[in-house]
TIMI-165662 format. One record per atom (N, C-alpha, C): residue number from 1; residue in one letter; atom name; x, y, z. Coordinates in steps of 0.001 Angstrom, whole numbers, plus 500000, padded with zeros to 6 digits. Layout:
SITE,i,aa,at,X,Y,Z
SITE,NUM,A,CA,X,Y,Z
...
This chain:
SITE,i,aa,at,X,Y,Z
SITE,1,M,N,673438,601557,726635
SITE,1,M,CA,673412,600379,725644
SITE,1,M,C,673844,599279,726446
SITE,2,F,N,673261,598048,726252
SITE,2,F,CA,673672,596995,727010
SITE,2,F,C,674818,596265,726235
SITE,3,Y,N,675967,595894,726898
SITE,3,Y,CA,676980,595109,726313
SITE,3,Y,C,677684,594457,727492
SITE,4,Y,N,677794,592985,727227
SITE,4,Y,CA,678474,592169,728195
SITE,4,Y,C,679322,591242,727607
SITE,5,Q,N,680595,591316,728089
SITE,5,Q,CA,681577,590314,727614
SITE,5,Q,C,681492,589105,728613
SITE,6,V,N,681054,588058,728129
SITE,6,V,CA,680844,586755,728901
SITE,6,V,C,682046,586130,729199
SITE,7,D,N,682887,585744,728134
SITE,7,D,CA,684190,585166,728153
SITE,7,D,C,684867,585511,726930
SITE,8,D,N,685959,584887,726707
SITE,8,D,CA,686868,585174,725568
SITE,8,D,C,686031,585134,724187
SITE,9,H,N,685062,584243,724117
SITE,9,H,CA,684463,583884,722760
SITE,9,H,C,682832,584444,722659
SITE,10,I,N,682213,584786,723883
SITE,10,I,CA,680928,585150,723868
SITE,10,I,C,680669,586655,724397
SITE,11,Q,N,679929,587274,723496
SITE,11,Q,CA,679497,588593,724036
SITE,11,Q,C,678070,588858,723694
SITE,12,L,N,677481,589616,724419
SITE,12,L,CA,676015,589898,724496
SITE,12,L,C,675943,591474,724284
SITE,13,R,N,675153,591746,723242
SITE,13,R,CA,675026,593281,722891
SITE,13,R,C,673636,593549,722249
SITE,14,V,N,673216,594756,722686
SITE,14,V,CA,671984,595208,722164
SITE,14,V,C,672145,595474,720583
SITE,15,M,N,671123,594938,719752
SITE,15,M,CA,671386,595024,718377
SITE,15,M,C,670980,596264,717839
SITE,16,E,N,671541,596689,716740
SITE,16,E,CA,671261,597952,715990
SITE,16,E,C,670676,597575,714754
SITE,17,N,N,670191,598505,713917
SITE,17,N,CA,669509,598268,712613
SITE,17,N,C,670625,597706,711607
SITE,18,K,N,671722,597977,711792
SITE,18,K,CA,672901,597410,710927
SITE,18,K,C,673056,595887,711225
SITE,19,N,N,672526,595366,712258
SITE,19,N,CA,672560,593849,712515
SITE,19,N,C,671337,593202,712061
SITE,20,A,N,670381,593868,711476
SITE,20,A,CA,669172,593188,710978
SITE,20,A,C,669448,592161,709995
SITE,21,R,N,670149,592412,708984
SITE,21,R,CA,670353,591418,707949
SITE,21,R,C,671006,590168,708433
SITE,22,E,N,672164,590347,709161
SITE,22,E,CA,672705,589054,709734
SITE,22,E,C,671851,588297,710745
SITE,23,L,N,670925,589067,711434
SITE,23,L,CA,670017,588248,712367
SITE,23,L,C,668964,587507,711532
SITE,24,Y,N,668456,588275,710506
SITE,24,Y,CA,667520,587669,709634
SITE,24,Y,C,667921,586402,708904
SITE,25,K,N,669254,586565,708459
SITE,25,K,CA,669904,585399,707843
SITE,25,K,C,670000,584247,708701
SITE,26,L,N,670481,584391,709919
SITE,26,L,CA,670573,583373,710984
SITE,26,L,C,669162,582644,711117
SITE,27,I,N,668162,583391,711362
SITE,27,I,CA,666880,582898,711593
SITE,27,I,C,666330,582105,710271
SITE,28,D,N,666524,582750,709205
SITE,28,D,CA,666053,582116,707935
SITE,28,D,C,666885,580808,707752
SITE,29,N,N,668205,580672,707938
SITE,29,N,CA,668937,579511,707824
SITE,29,N,C,668540,578356,708759
SITE,30,N,N,668028,578862,709864
SITE,30,N,CA,667493,577905,710954
SITE,30,N,C,666120,577784,711126
SITE,31,R,N,665348,578168,710153
SITE,31,R,CA,663918,578293,710266
SITE,31,R,C,663164,577051,710854
SITE,32,L,N,663536,575966,710132
SITE,32,L,CA,662833,574640,710401
SITE,32,L,C,663269,574277,711938
SITE,33,Y,N,664477,574398,712260
SITE,33,Y,CA,665065,574070,713599
SITE,33,Y,C,664297,574921,714675
SITE,34,L,N,664326,576297,714462
SITE,34,L,CA,663696,577114,715486
SITE,34,L,C,662238,577056,715570
SITE,35,R,N,661621,576694,714472
SITE,35,R,CA,660139,576689,714442
SITE,35,R,C,659482,575648,715319
SITE,36,E,N,660250,574652,715588
SITE,36,E,CA,659900,573510,716482
SITE,36,E,C,659436,574060,717844
SITE,37,W,N,659982,575102,718386
SITE,37,W,CA,659706,575550,719725
SITE,37,W,C,659387,577038,719714
SITE,38,L,N,659510,577851,718709
SITE,38,L,CA,659273,579317,718871
SITE,38,L,C,658203,579791,717939
SITE,39,P,N,657172,580306,718360
SITE,39,P,CA,655929,580676,717696
SITE,39,P,C,656353,581818,716765
SITE,40,W,N,657212,582682,717056
SITE,40,W,CA,657493,583976,716230
SITE,40,W,C,658040,583588,714968
SITE,41,V,N,658728,582630,714753
SITE,41,V,CA,659564,582239,713604
SITE,41,V,C,658639,582353,712323
SITE,42,G,N,657485,581829,712301
SITE,42,G,CA,656668,581898,710981
SITE,42,G,C,656377,583304,710542
SITE,43,A,N,656304,584283,711567
SITE,43,A,CA,655983,585724,711240
SITE,43,A,C,657159,586535,710837
SITE,44,T,N,658387,585919,711055
SITE,44,T,CA,659578,586551,710805
SITE,44,T,C,660061,586326,709399
SITE,45,T,N,659534,587104,708413
SITE,45,T,CA,659642,586754,707013
SITE,45,T,C,660422,587854,706168
SITE,46,S,N,660967,588729,706937
SITE,46,S,CA,661763,589798,706170
SITE,46,S,C,662732,590495,707159
SITE,47,V,N,663833,591178,706466
SITE,47,V,CA,664697,592005,707310
SITE,47,V,C,663857,593119,707915
SITE,48,D,N,662705,593575,707357
SITE,48,D,CA,662114,594753,707914
SITE,48,D,C,661427,594172,709317
SITE,49,A,N,660982,592980,709498
SITE,49,A,CA,660465,592299,710571
SITE,49,A,C,661556,592366,711692
SITE,50,I,N,662719,592048,711357
SITE,50,I,CA,663798,592155,712296
SITE,50,I,C,664095,593607,712742
SITE,51,K,N,664098,594452,711787
SITE,51,K,CA,664170,596002,712134
SITE,51,K,C,663145,596474,713146
SITE,52,D,N,661766,595923,712944
SITE,52,D,CA,660746,596270,713926
SITE,52,D,C,661113,595690,715279
SITE,53,F,N,661531,594347,715364
SITE,53,F,CA,662067,593789,716464
SITE,53,F,C,663204,594625,717207
SITE,54,I,N,664038,594913,716378
SITE,54,I,CA,665295,595745,716924
SITE,54,I,C,664682,597088,717569
SITE,55,R,N,663839,597683,716850
SITE,55,R,CA,663213,598960,717257
SITE,55,R,C,662552,598822,718636
SITE,56,S,N,661660,597769,718691
SITE,56,S,CA,660871,597421,719919
SITE,56,S,C,661720,597167,721144
SITE,57,S,N,662869,596340,720843
SITE,57,S,CA,663797,595980,721752
SITE,57,S,C,664597,597165,722452
SITE,58,R,N,664893,598058,721415
SITE,58,R,CA,665594,599351,721964
SITE,58,R,C,664742,600270,722762
SITE,59,K,N,663464,600210,722403
SITE,59,K,CA,662429,601027,723207
SITE,59,K,C,662318,600327,724635
SITE,60,Q,N,662379,599092,724647
SITE,60,Q,CA,662205,598264,725865
SITE,60,Q,C,663315,598732,726819
SITE,61,L,N,664630,598760,726231
SITE,61,L,CA,665686,599152,727110
SITE,61,L,C,665587,600574,727522
SITE,62,A,N,665183,601528,726566
SITE,62,A,CA,664991,602923,726969
SITE,62,A,C,664009,603129,728060
SITE,63,D,N,662986,602309,728026
SITE,63,D,CA,661956,602427,729014
SITE,63,D,C,662362,601657,730306
SITE,64,N,N,663459,601244,730516
SITE,64,N,CA,664062,600400,731597
SITE,64,N,C,663123,599262,732042
SITE,65,N,N,662680,598462,730906
SITE,65,N,CA,661811,597486,731043
SITE,65,N,C,662459,596198,730506
SITE,66,G,N,663771,596091,730630
SITE,66,G,CA,664477,594819,730052
SITE,66,G,C,665143,595168,728837
SITE,67,F,N,665632,594186,728089
SITE,67,F,CA,666304,594349,726854
SITE,67,F,C,666326,592958,726166
SITE,68,Q,N,666646,593055,724854
SITE,68,Q,CA,666903,591930,723984
SITE,68,Q,C,668273,592113,723452
SITE,69,A,N,669164,590986,723510
SITE,69,A,CA,670519,591127,723107
SITE,69,A,C,670904,590132,722164
SITE,70,G,N,671807,590401,721186
SITE,70,G,CA,672277,589384,720311
SITE,70,G,C,673374,588576,721151
SITE,71,I,N,673502,587346,720802
SITE,71,I,CA,674509,586454,721412
SITE,71,I,C,675576,586337,720210
SITE,72,Y,N,676680,586782,720526
SITE,72,Y,CA,677748,586698,719417
SITE,72,Y,C,678812,585707,719997
SITE,73,Y,N,679133,584706,719177
SITE,73,Y,CA,680122,583760,719413
SITE,73,Y,C,681313,583852,718436
SITE,74,K,N,682424,584141,718839
SITE,74,K,CA,683693,584417,718085
SITE,74,K,C,683250,585327,716942
SITE,75,G,N,682600,586380,717366
SITE,75,G,CA,682194,587649,716454
SITE,75,G,C,681073,587272,715540
SITE,76,E,N,680501,586163,715566
SITE,76,E,CA,679164,585719,714707
SITE,76,E,C,678048,585726,715457
SITE,77,I,N,676900,586321,714930
SITE,77,I,CA,675716,586262,715646
SITE,77,I,C,675291,584787,715659
SITE,78,A,N,674888,584203,716879
SITE,78,A,CA,674477,582844,717212
SITE,78,A,C,673098,582706,717850
SITE,79,G,N,672496,583787,718266
SITE,79,G,CA,671097,583649,718920
SITE,79,G,C,670865,584978,719575
SITE,80,S,N,669842,584809,720451
SITE,80,S,CA,669410,586051,721104
SITE,80,S,C,669006,585725,722512
SITE,81,I,N,669127,586657,723510
SITE,81,I,CA,668768,586494,724859
SITE,81,I,C,668139,587735,725316
SITE,82,G,N,667222,587751,726182
SITE,82,G,CA,666737,588930,726807
SITE,82,G,C,665677,588739,727823
SITE,83,L,N,665137,589881,728481
SITE,83,L,CA,664348,589808,729567
SITE,83,L,C,662903,590244,728989
SITE,84,H,N,662043,589337,729352
SITE,84,H,CA,660472,589668,728923
SITE,84,H,C,659864,590761,729870
SITE,85,G,N,660558,591843,729963
SITE,85,G,CA,660016,592944,730822
SITE,85,G,C,660618,592713,732344
SITE,86,I,N,660505,593719,733043
SITE,86,I,CA,660994,593683,734398
SITE,86,I,C,659761,594295,735264
SITE,87,D,N,659430,593466,736306
SITE,87,D,CA,658431,593831,737254
SITE,87,D,C,659106,594455,738467
SITE,88,W,N,659251,595786,738331
SITE,88,W,CA,660163,596455,739359
SITE,88,W,C,659499,596500,740699
SITE,89,S,N,658284,596481,740892
SITE,89,S,CA,657576,596558,742161
SITE,89,S,C,657832,595157,742975
SITE,90,N,N,657908,594072,742133
SITE,90,N,CA,658213,592784,742857
SITE,90,N,C,659622,592202,742626
SITE,91,K,N,660360,593142,741897
SITE,91,K,CA,661743,592870,741626
SITE,91,K,C,662019,591481,740946
SITE,92,K,N,661351,591202,739922
SITE,92,K,CA,661464,590034,739204
SITE,92,K,C,661464,590197,737677
SITE,93,T,N,661896,589024,736955
SITE,93,T,CA,661970,589206,735568
SITE,93,T,C,661970,587761,735008
SITE,94,T,N,661606,587632,733713
SITE,94,T,CA,661751,586262,733016
SITE,94,T,C,662659,586436,731890
SITE,95,I,N,663651,585378,731866
SITE,95,I,CA,664618,585301,730598
SITE,95,I,C,664025,584472,729570
SITE,96,G,N,664252,584895,728316
SITE,96,G,CA,663843,584058,727032
SITE,96,G,C,665169,584027,726231
SITE,97,Y,N,665329,582986,725561
SITE,97,Y,CA,666539,582857,724669
SITE,97,Y,C,666216,581747,723559
SITE,98,W,N,667117,581985,722580
SITE,98,W,CA,667211,580919,721473
SITE,98,W,C,668569,581000,720911
SITE,99,L,N,668993,579787,720288
SITE,99,L,CA,670344,579680,719814
SITE,99,L,C,670259,578887,718487
SITE,100,A,N,670928,579306,717380
SITE,100,A,CA,670843,578605,716198
SITE,100,A,C,671432,577080,716401
SITE,101,E,N,671069,576163,715475
SITE,101,E,CA,671416,574875,715607
SITE,101,E,C,672926,574622,715685
SITE,102,E,N,673600,575286,714817
SITE,102,E,CA,675096,575103,714678
SITE,102,E,C,675913,575610,715897
SITE,103,Y,N,675324,576290,716758
SITE,103,Y,CA,675914,576821,717974
SITE,103,Y,C,675588,575980,719199
SITE,104,Q,N,674740,575131,719119
SITE,104,Q,CA,674220,574185,720243
SITE,104,Q,C,675446,573404,720729
SITE,105,G,N,675506,572998,721971
SITE,105,G,CA,676388,571995,722682
SITE,105,G,C,677750,572657,722877
SITE,106,K,N,677828,573891,722970
SITE,106,K,CA,679188,574610,723253
SITE,106,K,C,679148,575375,724635
SITE,107,G,N,678054,575310,725285
SITE,107,G,CA,677837,575975,726654
SITE,107,G,C,677604,577490,726412
SITE,108,I,N,677346,577940,725240
SITE,108,I,CA,677063,579377,724894
SITE,108,I,C,675884,579776,725669
SITE,109,M,N,674632,579142,725654
SITE,109,M,CA,673428,579615,726287
SITE,109,M,C,673507,579498,727806
SITE,110,T,N,674139,578496,728403
SITE,110,T,CA,674284,578442,729807
SITE,110,T,C,675113,579569,730328
SITE,111,E,N,676236,579841,729562
SITE,111,E,CA,677094,581005,730132
SITE,111,E,C,676377,582202,729806
SITE,112,S,N,675708,582472,728753
SITE,112,S,CA,674885,583700,728510
SITE,112,S,C,673917,583988,729545
SITE,113,C,N,673128,582814,729880
SITE,113,C,CA,672133,582948,730890
SITE,113,C,C,672758,583280,732390
SITE,114,R,N,673896,582721,732508
SITE,114,R,CA,674663,583031,733956
SITE,114,R,C,675098,584499,733938
SITE,115,A,N,675479,585069,732837
SITE,115,A,CA,675942,586502,732828
SITE,115,A,C,674686,587338,732937
SITE,116,I,N,673633,587047,732314
SITE,116,I,CA,672269,587825,732485
SITE,116,I,C,671807,587733,733872
SITE,117,I,N,671888,586491,734492
SITE,117,I,CA,671295,586338,735859
SITE,117,I,C,672263,587208,736848
SITE,118,N,N,673565,587144,736623
SITE,118,N,CA,674447,587925,737490
SITE,118,N,C,674173,589474,737308
SITE,119,H,N,673816,589835,736125
SITE,119,H,CA,673561,591275,735877
SITE,119,H,C,672233,591634,736560
SITE,120,V,N,671116,590893,736366
SITE,120,V,CA,670002,591342,736984
SITE,120,V,C,669818,591233,738385
SITE,121,I,N,670523,590245,739078
SITE,121,I,CA,670500,590184,740441
SITE,121,I,C,671511,591115,741139
SITE,122,K,N,672834,591173,740681
SITE,122,K,CA,673860,591964,741286
SITE,122,K,C,673752,593466,740882
SITE,123,D,N,673489,593693,739633
SITE,123,D,CA,673511,595078,739153
SITE,123,D,C,672152,595771,739200
SITE,124,L,N,671096,595049,738935
SITE,124,L,CA,669800,595629,738907
SITE,124,L,C,669029,595498,740211
SITE,125,G,N,669544,594638,741040
SITE,125,G,CA,668988,594260,742247
SITE,125,G,C,667750,593541,742374
SITE,126,L,N,667444,592731,741297
SITE,126,L,CA,666181,591912,741242
SITE,126,L,C,666290,590800,742097
SITE,127,N,N,665233,590323,742611
SITE,127,N,CA,665145,589067,743568
SITE,127,N,C,664826,587807,743007
SITE,128,R,N,664117,587773,741885
SITE,128,R,CA,663721,586555,741269
SITE,128,R,C,663690,586610,739844
SITE,129,V,N,664303,585423,739261
SITE,129,V,CA,664460,585066,737874
SITE,129,V,C,663750,583958,737484
SITE,130,E,N,663026,584012,736523
SITE,130,E,CA,662245,582958,736003
SITE,130,E,C,662620,582571,734651
SITE,131,I,N,662607,581278,734229
SITE,131,I,CA,662816,580777,732882
SITE,131,I,C,661570,579824,732675
SITE,132,R,N,661033,579940,731454
SITE,132,R,CA,659899,579011,731122
SITE,132,R,C,660352,578222,729797
SITE,133,A,N,659966,577124,729654
SITE,133,A,CA,660391,576372,728444
SITE,133,A,C,659191,575305,728188
SITE,134,A,N,658954,575150,726790
SITE,134,A,CA,657913,574041,726525
SITE,134,A,C,658421,572748,727355
SITE,135,E,N,657486,572004,727862
SITE,135,E,CA,657782,570864,728705
SITE,135,E,C,658590,569804,727856
SITE,136,F,N,658537,569668,726618
SITE,136,F,CA,659229,568605,725923
SITE,136,F,C,660484,569280,725224
SITE,137,N,N,660772,570488,725508
SITE,137,N,CA,661978,571239,724852
SITE,137,N,C,663078,570801,725919
SITE,138,K,N,663767,569610,725720
SITE,138,K,CA,664863,569159,726666
SITE,138,K,C,666075,570124,726584
SITE,139,K,N,666282,570643,725534
SITE,139,K,CA,667693,571570,725373
SITE,139,K,C,667406,572764,726189
SITE,140,S,N,666235,573384,725899
SITE,140,S,CA,665962,574686,726590
SITE,140,S,C,665722,574447,728159
SITE,141,R,N,665256,573342,728562
SITE,141,R,CA,665022,573135,729972
SITE,141,R,C,666399,572830,730719
SITE,142,A,N,667308,572232,729952
SITE,142,A,CA,668601,571913,730449
SITE,142,A,C,669306,573055,731090
SITE,143,V,N,669102,574144,730476
SITE,143,V,CA,669720,575452,730948
SITE,143,V,C,669543,575838,732358
SITE,144,P,N,668162,575982,732626
SITE,144,P,CA,667965,576359,734157
SITE,144,P,C,668285,575202,735079
SITE,145,E,N,668314,573993,734587
SITE,145,E,CA,668557,572870,735343
SITE,145,E,C,670147,572889,735732
SITE,146,R,N,670884,573300,734731
SITE,146,R,CA,672435,573196,734924
SITE,146,R,C,672697,574495,735894
SITE,147,L,N,671949,575544,735814
SITE,147,L,CA,672257,576689,736571
SITE,147,L,C,671605,576714,738028
SITE,148,G,N,671010,575584,738328
SITE,148,G,CA,670638,575447,739745
SITE,148,G,C,669142,576021,740158
SITE,149,F,N,668356,576304,739043
SITE,149,F,CA,666947,576738,739305
SITE,149,F,C,666150,575528,739772
SITE,150,T,N,664980,576018,740418
SITE,150,T,CA,664121,575002,740886
SITE,150,T,C,663048,574890,739932
SITE,151,L,N,662589,573796,739548
SITE,151,L,CA,661313,573402,738702
SITE,151,L,C,660253,573732,739779
SITE,152,E,N,659444,574679,739413
SITE,152,E,CA,658347,575086,740286
SITE,152,E,C,657058,574590,739867
SITE,153,G,N,656909,574175,738604
SITE,153,G,CA,655479,573639,738107
SITE,153,G,C,655425,573686,736690
SITE,154,S,N,654202,573591,736314
SITE,154,S,CA,653882,573548,734861
SITE,154,S,C,652607,574447,734586
SITE,155,V,N,652565,575155,733538
SITE,155,V,CA,651558,575845,733099
SITE,155,V,C,650951,575289,731986
SITE,156,R,N,649535,574692,732192
SITE,156,R,CA,649066,574097,730996
SITE,156,R,C,648586,574836,729818
SITE,157,Q,N,648859,574379,728510
SITE,157,Q,CA,648478,575054,727381
SITE,157,Q,C,648909,576487,727454
SITE,158,A,N,650196,576794,727759
SITE,158,A,CA,650722,578141,727976
SITE,158,A,C,650893,578853,726806
SITE,159,E,N,651250,578087,725511
SITE,159,E,CA,651584,578724,724320
SITE,159,E,C,651091,578096,723318
SITE,160,W,N,650563,578889,722161
SITE,160,W,CA,650054,578453,720939
SITE,160,W,C,651279,578282,720137
SITE,161,L,N,651479,577006,719496
SITE,161,L,CA,652718,576844,718669
SITE,161,L,C,652284,576311,717383
SITE,162,Y,N,651752,577340,716487
SITE,162,Y,CA,651390,577011,715126
SITE,162,Y,C,650109,576360,714995
SITE,163,D,N,650020,575058,715475
SITE,163,D,CA,648781,574174,715296
SITE,163,D,C,648313,573442,716679
SITE,164,H,N,649091,573829,717753
SITE,164,H,CA,648773,573099,718983
SITE,164,H,C,649290,573822,720185
SITE,165,Y,N,648791,573539,721254
SITE,165,Y,CA,649287,574214,722497
SITE,165,Y,C,650403,573474,723078
SITE,166,V,N,651246,574136,723774
SITE,166,V,CA,652347,573499,724600
SITE,166,V,C,652207,573918,726036
SITE,167,N,N,652429,573022,726855
SITE,167,N,CA,652634,573258,728229
SITE,167,N,C,653942,573826,728637
SITE,168,H,N,654160,574778,729651
SITE,168,H,CA,655449,575345,729894
SITE,168,H,C,655978,574715,731336
SITE,169,A,N,657156,574384,731381
SITE,169,A,CA,657809,574045,732625
SITE,169,A,C,658308,575375,733188
SITE,170,V,N,658068,575659,734418
SITE,170,V,CA,658399,576905,735023
SITE,170,V,C,659563,576741,736046
SITE,171,Y,N,660656,577445,735810
SITE,171,Y,CA,661767,577337,736666
SITE,171,Y,C,662053,578716,737426
SITE,172,G,N,662402,578819,738527
SITE,172,G,CA,662759,579907,739232
SITE,172,G,C,664082,579890,740040
SITE,173,I,N,664629,581043,740314
SITE,173,I,CA,665792,581027,741391
SITE,173,I,C,665590,582448,741905
SITE,174,L,N,665841,582411,743189
SITE,174,L,CA,665896,583749,744016
SITE,174,L,C,667285,584208,744138
SITE,175,A,N,667474,585525,744444
SITE,175,A,CA,668764,586029,744645
SITE,175,A,C,669567,585495,745749
SITE,176,E,N,668920,585071,746779
SITE,176,E,CA,669730,584464,747917
SITE,176,E,C,670219,583132,747550
SITE,177,E,N,669463,582355,746641
SITE,177,E,CA,669892,581043,746180
SITE,177,E,C,671077,581272,745263
SITE,178,W,N,670983,582147,744343
SITE,178,W,CA,671925,582373,743222
SITE,178,W,C,673265,582894,743830
SITE,179,N,N,673129,583755,744895
SITE,179,N,CA,674395,584333,745551
SITE,179,N,C,675120,583252,746408
SITE,180,K,N,674351,582253,746881
SITE,180,K,CA,675096,581170,747537
SITE,180,K,C,675883,580303,746660
SITE,181,T,N,675516,580117,745564
SITE,181,T,CA,676252,579091,744637
SITE,181,T,C,677033,579876,743442
SITE,182,H,N,676844,581070,743287
SITE,182,H,CA,677487,581839,742236
SITE,182,H,C,678350,582975,742653
């Protein structure tokens, strides 16, 4: 089971079915805010949908193909962070994340990403970490920029967001770069 104590206030942990109701409530209370950049929000319409997500994320962990973890801030669920699979043959992964509106601006996501990057580079031995964000999602893009990632380019019309496509800015960092600065 994945559990990581980031600092005195932030912890990351793989969710269990008992966390489904609290995660659904967080998403539901932030639906309009999250929907601006996250295409899955519209389909997340019940606690059962969250249980399905938790079940699939636990299978992902069991298959050694990454994980999805709840971000807890001062004991309360604040968002989610995880790996969109692991390419073991090329030693690389992509991080995805979201944070409820009321938890923004506290450094929670930057520190959570820092912890995940340390884990995948130092513990798992991966060489490359990528973060993609919609090109106009300034808050999401600020995280890899603060962490020293390189903006490597843009993928045109990378994601369907309800009624339009969005381009993705692609950021990457290599183990040798991360280890020099962290």
